Backbone bond lengths (Angstrom), bond angles and torsions (degrees), N, CA, C in turn:
res aa  C-N    CA-C-N  psi(-1)  N-CA   C-N-CA  omega(-1)  CA-C   N-CA-C  phi
1 M - - - 1.445 - - 1.506 108.81 -
2 V 1.330 117.48 121.16 1.437 122.40 178.42 1.511 108.68 -98.63
3 Y 1.346 114.96 122.14 1.437 121.72 -179.54 1.541 109.47 -102.55
4 N 1.304 117.03 138.71 1.453 121.29 -179.12 1.509 109.93 -97.81
5 P 1.344 119.28 102.36 1.471 122.66 -179.28 1.543 111.72 -63.50
6 L 1.306 114.86 157.42 1.467 119.94 -179.56 1.521 113.30 -66.13
7 F 1.297 116.81 -36.63 1.481 122.78 -174.41 1.517 109.60 -114.37
8 T 1.311 115.76 155.46 1.478 120.21 173.29 1.505 109.05 -76.80
9 R 1.302 117.47 165.23 1.452 122.48 179.02 1.543 111.26 -57.56
10 E 1.319 117.14 -41.23 1.457 121.61 -178.15 1.515 111.60 -65.02
11 E 1.341 115.77 -40.56 1.503 119.66 178.83 1.531 111.14 -66.90
12 I 1.321 117.94 -37.52 1.457 121.22 178.78 1.538 109.17 -68.94
13 V 1.303 117.75 -45.35 1.483 120.38 178.19 1.526 110.40 -60.40
14 Q 1.299 117.75 -38.41 1.465 121.63 177.12 1.518 110.81 -64.05
15 K 1.331 119.12 -41.06 1.451 122.28 179.35 1.518 110.61 -68.06
16 L 1.323 116.56 -32.82 1.486 119.76 -179.55 1.511 112.90 -86.60
17 S 1.320 118.78 -4.21 1.434 121.06 -172.97 1.542 113.09 -67.69
18 H 1.338 118.07 -26.08 1.456 120.24 -179.27 1.531 112.27 -83.21
19 L 1.374 115.70 -2.66 1.467 118.69 178.86 1.513 111.91 -91.54
20 K 1.329 115.74 166.21 1.467 122.26 179.77 1.533 109.25 -89.71
21 K 1.313 116.86 126.17 1.471 121.81 178.73 1.521 107.23 -73.31
22 L 1.350 115.34 131.52 1.455 120.00 -178.24 1.518 111.45 -94.40
23 K 1.331 115.46 148.57 1.445 119.81 172.17 1.530 107.51 -81.61
24 Y 1.292 117.68 167.52 1.447 121.99 -178.58 1.533 110.24 -63.87
25 N 1.331 116.67 132.90 1.434 123.62 175.34 1.526 108.65 -130.37
26 Q 1.298 116.68 123.76 1.442 119.52 -173.79 1.524 112.95 -68.09
27 F 1.310 117.80 -17.22 1.469 121.48 178.98 1.545 112.59 -93.87
28 R 1.303 117.61 -20.94 1.450 122.68 178.61 1.524 109.01 -134.29
29 W 1.312 117.83 51.13 1.465 123.85 -172.94 1.496 113.46 -65.53
30 W 1.343 119.16 -21.85 1.478 121.13 -176.14 1.507 112.05 -81.19
31 R 1.339 117.68 -16.29 1.456 119.24 -178.42 1.515 109.86 -88.63
32 M 1.363 115.22 136.88 1.440 122.34 -176.86 1.529 111.58 -110.44
33 Y 1.335 117.70 -28.95 1.481 124.05 -173.91 1.514 108.74 -134.42
34 D 1.339 113.81 158.11 1.476 120.55 175.26 1.499 107.88 -144.85
35 N 1.346 116.53 164.37 1.467 120.10 -179.97 1.527 111.87 -60.51
36 Q 1.306 115.57 148.12 1.456 121.52 -178.23 1.554 109.03 -72.49
37 N 1.326 118.07 -49.15 1.436 120.21 -178.93 1.516 109.11 -110.05
38 P 1.339 118.71 138.69 1.488 122.88 -176.05 1.530 109.79 -69.44
39 P 1.339 116.41 155.08 1.472 118.50 177.75 1.503 111.90 -68.29
40 L 1.310 116.83 151.07 1.457 123.15 179.99 1.523 110.40 -70.46
41 P 1.353 117.70 157.88 1.464 117.29 178.03 1.534 113.64 -67.48
42 N 1.314 116.17 166.34 1.474 120.74 -174.26 1.534 112.13 -61.05
43 R 1.310 117.10 -32.09 1.489 121.49 -176.30 1.521 112.90 -78.54
44 A 1.311 118.34 -6.96 1.457 120.88 -179.26 1.547 108.67 -67.60
45 P 1.337 116.47 149.43 1.435 119.66 177.27 1.549 113.21 -61.30
46 L 1.312 115.22 149.72 1.497 120.39 -175.57 1.523 110.98 -60.73
47 L 1.306 118.13 -43.37 1.470 120.13 -178.06 1.548 110.51 -62.69
48 D 1.335 116.48 -37.82 1.465 118.18 178.05 1.537 110.97 -66.16
49 K 1.323 116.62 -37.46 1.476 119.42 178.05 1.534 109.41 -64.30
50 I 1.346 116.12 -41.66 1.484 119.48 179.36 1.516 110.39 -62.65
51 M 1.349 116.52 -45.49 1.456 120.05 -177.99 1.532 111.61 -67.88
52 N 1.332 118.70 -29.28 1.462 123.61 178.78 1.537 110.43 -73.37
53 G 1.302 118.77 -19.20 1.473 121.83 -179.86 1.514 112.47 91.34
54 D 1.298 118.18 20.04 1.454 121.47 179.18 1.518 113.41 -64.61
55 F 1.341 116.79 -24.45 1.457 120.18 -177.06 1.519 112.19 -112.96
56 D 1.311 118.23 16.82 1.465 121.99 177.70 1.508 110.52 -66.35
57 Y 1.368 114.81 163.89 1.464 120.77 -179.73 1.519 108.98 -59.18
58 S 1.335 115.13 138.56 1.452 121.77 -174.68 1.516 111.85 -65.77
59 H 1.327 115.41 131.97 1.473 121.58 -179.74 1.534 112.97 -75.82
60 Y 1.323 118.37 -10.28 1.454 121.76 179.31 1.539 110.68 -63.81
61 K 1.295 116.92 -33.64 1.469 120.47 179.76 1.546 111.72 -64.09
62 Y 1.340 114.72 -40.59 1.483 119.93 178.64 1.516 110.28 -68.14
63 Q 1.357 116.90 -37.20 1.458 119.75 177.41 1.539 110.78 -65.59
64 A 1.330 116.30 -38.08 1.474 121.04 177.31 1.553 110.16 -63.92
65 M 1.320 116.06 -39.47 1.463 121.22 178.58 1.546 111.15 -64.46
66 L 1.341 115.65 -38.64 1.420 121.06 179.05 1.531 110.11 -65.43
67 V 1.311 116.42 -41.78 1.491 120.76 177.60 1.533 108.32 -65.83
68 E 1.293 118.00 -34.23 1.476 121.71 177.70 1.549 110.58 -61.26
69 H 1.302 117.03 -39.95 1.447 120.93 175.10 1.519 111.23 -62.30
70 D 1.319 117.32 -41.73 1.476 122.09 177.38 1.538 110.14 -60.63
71 I 1.335 116.31 -43.20 1.455 120.35 -178.83 1.538 109.25 -64.89
72 N 1.319 117.73 -41.70 1.439 120.92 178.29 1.524 112.13 -61.81
73 E 1.330 117.18 -42.02 1.462 121.02 178.78 1.520 112.11 -64.27
74 K 1.339 114.76 -41.73 1.475 117.51 179.03 1.531 111.77 -70.27
75 S 1.317 117.06 -32.42 1.450 121.30 179.05 1.548 110.09 -67.07
76 A 1.324 117.14 -35.53 1.467 120.55 179.82 1.517 109.46 -68.91
77 I 1.328 119.22 -29.31 1.454 121.73 -179.36 1.538 110.34 -79.20
78 A 1.338 117.81 -32.80 1.448 122.69 -173.44 1.560 110.91 -63.67
79 I 1.329 115.20 144.83 1.441 121.24 -178.89 1.520 112.06 -89.53
80 D 1.306 117.25 -45.96 1.448 120.23 -179.89 1.550 110.36 -128.16
81 G 1.348 116.60 172.54 1.455 121.05 -175.26 1.529 112.29 -64.63
82 I 1.294 119.44 -35.84 1.462 122.01 -177.06 1.566 108.34 -69.07
83 H 1.327 115.89 -43.08 1.440 119.96 178.88 1.536 110.32 -63.10
84 E 1.300 116.90 -40.75 1.468 121.72 180.00 1.510 111.04 -61.00
85 K 1.348 118.40 -44.73 1.456 121.34 -179.20 1.530 111.08 -62.80
86 E 1.322 118.23 -37.24 1.431 120.65 179.48 1.542 110.96 -70.14
87 L 1.324 116.92 -38.20 1.470 119.43 179.41 1.537 112.98 -67.15
88 T 1.307 115.23 -35.05 1.477 119.53 -172.47 1.522 114.77 -103.34
89 K 1.311 118.51 7.41 1.459 122.34 -175.35 1.538 111.44 -56.98
90 V 1.314 117.68 -52.15 1.437 121.48 -177.86 1.509 110.72 -67.49
91 D 1.329 118.47 -38.46 1.443 121.37 179.63 1.543 111.86 -65.58
92 R 1.316 116.24 -37.59 1.475 119.69 178.79 1.534 110.38 -67.46
93 A 1.336 117.10 -38.53 1.455 120.96 178.13 1.542 110.22 -67.26
94 R 1.357 115.70 -39.52 1.440 120.35 175.85 1.528 112.92 -61.02
95 R 1.335 115.59 -46.05 1.461 121.82 178.26 1.506 111.37 -59.37
96 K 1.339 116.15 -44.84 1.469 121.46 -179.47 1.541 110.07 -59.03
97 R 1.311 116.57 -47.78 1.487 120.12 -177.15 1.530 111.47 -68.88
98 L 1.343 117.04 -35.45 1.458 119.75 177.73 1.510 110.41 -65.95
99 L 1.341 118.30 -39.63 1.423 120.80 178.56 1.514 112.52 -68.02
100 E 1.350 116.70 -34.80 1.464 119.75 174.13 1.533 110.75 -64.81
101 D 1.345 116.21 -44.33 1.489 120.28 176.69 1.533 110.05 -59.21
102 Y 1.340 116.09 -41.60 1.448 119.44 179.93 1.535 112.85 -61.53
103 D 1.323 115.58 -44.19 1.475 119.53 177.40 1.526 112.25 -62.21
104 K 1.320 116.91 -44.04 1.477 120.07 179.09 1.523 110.80 -64.44
105 D 1.342 117.13 -44.84 1.447 122.53 -177.31 1.531 111.78 -63.60
106 E 1.326 116.72 -47.21 1.468 119.37 -178.31 1.515 111.47 -68.54
107 T 1.325 119.26 -39.99 1.448 122.49 177.54 1.519 110.83 -60.76
108 K 1.322 116.69 -45.75 1.464 122.03 179.15 1.522 111.14 -62.23
109 K 1.318 117.17 -44.93 1.458 120.60 -179.91 1.519 111.52 -62.86
110 L 1.331 118.14 -43.02 1.450 121.36 -178.89 1.543 110.75 -65.45
111 Q 1.336 117.96 -38.53 1.463 120.40 178.09 1.515 109.67 -66.32
112 I 1.325 118.87 -43.39 1.469 122.46 -179.71 1.532 109.88 -63.49
113 I 1.308 117.58 -44.12 1.459 122.18 -179.33 1.548 108.96 -59.81
114 K 1.322 116.64 -47.93 1.449 120.18 -178.58 1.542 110.81 -60.15
115 S 1.356 116.24 -48.83 1.472 117.72 -178.63 1.510 111.84 -65.54
116 E 1.353 117.88 -38.57 1.492 120.23 179.83 1.527 111.39 -66.02
117 F 1.313 118.41 -42.50 1.464 120.75 178.53 1.522 110.85 -65.12
118 C 1.313 116.79 -38.97 1.503 120.03 -179.15 1.543 108.44 -66.50
119 K 1.335 118.00 -40.45 1.470 120.53 177.81 1.511 112.35 -69.11
120 E 1.318 115.74 -46.69 1.445 121.32 -174.48 1.544 113.00 -61.39
121 F 1.341 115.44 -43.66 1.450 119.54 -172.88 1.538 111.15 -107.87
122 H 1.304 117.57 4.27 1.493 123.19 175.59 1.554 109.06 55.42
123 I 1.352 115.09 54.82 1.473 121.70 178.55 1.508 108.42 -121.21
124 T 1.309 116.86 162.96 1.453 121.26 177.76 1.524 109.79 -85.63
125 E 1.314 116.39 166.32 1.455 120.47 178.44 1.499 112.78 -65.35
126 E 1.323 117.63 -33.03 1.464 121.90 176.83 1.493 111.08 -65.67
127 E 1.364 117.02 -43.03 1.470 119.67 177.02 1.493 111.77 -62.77
128 Y 1.335 114.24 -40.38 1.470 120.20 179.42 1.548 109.84 -61.16
129 E 1.326 116.30 -50.45 1.469 120.75 179.74 1.525 110.91 -56.59
130 K 1.319 116.57 -46.36 1.475 121.42 -179.66 1.499 111.25 -60.04
131 E 1.335 117.35 -47.35 1.464 122.12 -178.09 1.534 111.94 -66.40
132 V 1.289 117.68 -39.42 1.463 122.04 -179.72 1.537 109.73 -62.82
133 I 1.314 116.04 -45.53 1.478 120.96 -178.38 1.523 110.74 -66.05
134 E 1.316 117.58 -38.87 1.476 120.89 179.79 1.514 112.35 -74.14
135 F 1.333 118.24 -35.87 1.467 120.58 -173.78 1.519 112.61 -72.52
136 G 1.351 118.48 -68.35 1.425 123.47 171.20 1.515 118.02 77.55
137 Y 1.367 121.58 13.92 1.423 122.55 174.86 1.520 110.55 -103.91
138 D 1.330 117.24 -161.66 1.447 118.32 -178.03 1.527 110.90 -77.92
139 L 1.325 115.78 170.46 1.451 122.83 -170.02 1.552 112.67 -66.55
140 K 1.341 116.92 -39.21 1.425 120.28 -179.79 1.533 110.95 -62.50
141 D 1.334 116.21 -46.20 1.441 120.97 178.55 1.562 110.88 -63.22
142 F 1.340 116.42 -37.68 1.441 119.39 178.11 1.526 110.75 -64.74
143 Y 1.324 116.94 -38.80 1.470 120.91 176.38 1.517 110.90 -60.21
144 I 1.292 116.80 -47.08 1.484 121.40 179.94 1.547 109.07 -62.91
145 Y 1.316 116.52 -42.51 1.473 120.14 178.34 1.552 111.29 -60.11
146 C 1.348 115.46 -46.95 1.462 118.22 179.06 1.525 112.68 -65.66
147 E 1.315 116.25 -33.50 1.479 119.51 177.61 1.500 110.99 -64.68
148 Q 1.316 116.44 -40.05 1.482 120.24 179.06 1.532 111.45 -72.90
149 K 1.322 117.92 -37.86 1.444 120.71 -175.36 1.551 111.24 -79.66
150 F 1.317 118.52 -47.32 1.481 121.66 -173.39 1.519 113.40 -100.82
151 G 1.326 118.33 -23.52 1.467 121.32 -172.52 1.521 111.17 74.94
152 K 1.314 114.11 151.86 1.474 118.19 -179.51 1.529 111.30 -79.49
153 K 1.290 115.81 144.30 1.435 122.45 176.71 1.523 106.49 -77.74
154 I 1.319 118.07 131.32 1.439 121.82 178.92 1.521 109.38 -78.97
155 R 1.320 115.78 125.21 1.461 119.92 -178.41 1.526 108.47 -90.16
156 I 1.329 114.86 126.18 1.458 120.79 177.59 1.520 108.60 -100.96
157 S 1.300 113.82 130.33 1.439 118.47 179.15 1.526 111.02 -70.22
158 R 1.273 118.07 130.26 1.467 123.83 -177.29 1.545 111.46 -100.87
159 R 1.302 118.72 6.20 1.443 121.66 -176.83 1.503 110.65 -97.28
160 G 1.275 115.33 151.18 1.477 122.04 176.04 1.531 111.40 83.81
161 R 1.344 112.90 -172.71 1.458 120.49 -178.39 1.509 112.41 -78.07
162 K 1.310 116.25 155.47 1.447 121.70 174.21 1.526 107.74 -69.38
163 P 1.330 117.64 143.66 1.461 118.81 175.92 1.514 110.66 -69.95
164 K 1.333 115.98 146.39 1.485 122.11 178.69 1.511 108.19 -73.56
165 N 1.307 114.86 141.05 1.471 119.59 173.76 1.518 108.98 -81.54
166 I 1.285 114.86 111.35 1.485 119.37 -178.55 1.482 110.31 -105.34
């Protein structure tokens, strides 16, 4: 079965060019690239996380598309169905694991974004869902929009002694 990927090989390589190429790891052998800069800690402000790229589109999808191109090239070389399955066995396993990583990564990012926006602007999940669907631009613009519409929640430090009433 020949699948037609959304992007050409050159477009995918260009999208992956800003990532760090990984050396072989026997425990994560299917991954070829990783983010250049590590994600910020949980206590970092939401806007800083957005600017750092912690919530950008997952690169695992592009890696799976690149593997799909490899499978298509090997399938074109293969003479019969049995030979094709042997040539593409490792690539199909790699694609499957990359797509699983993509699903996990995107789901985790969306849950974190929702909870962070709800905490930051003191809104309910229903309000968040409604605003996200209506807005429809990138995350930084959505943050600015929410800041103007809802205002930022003032964080009170809970550490140390209570101040004396003077």
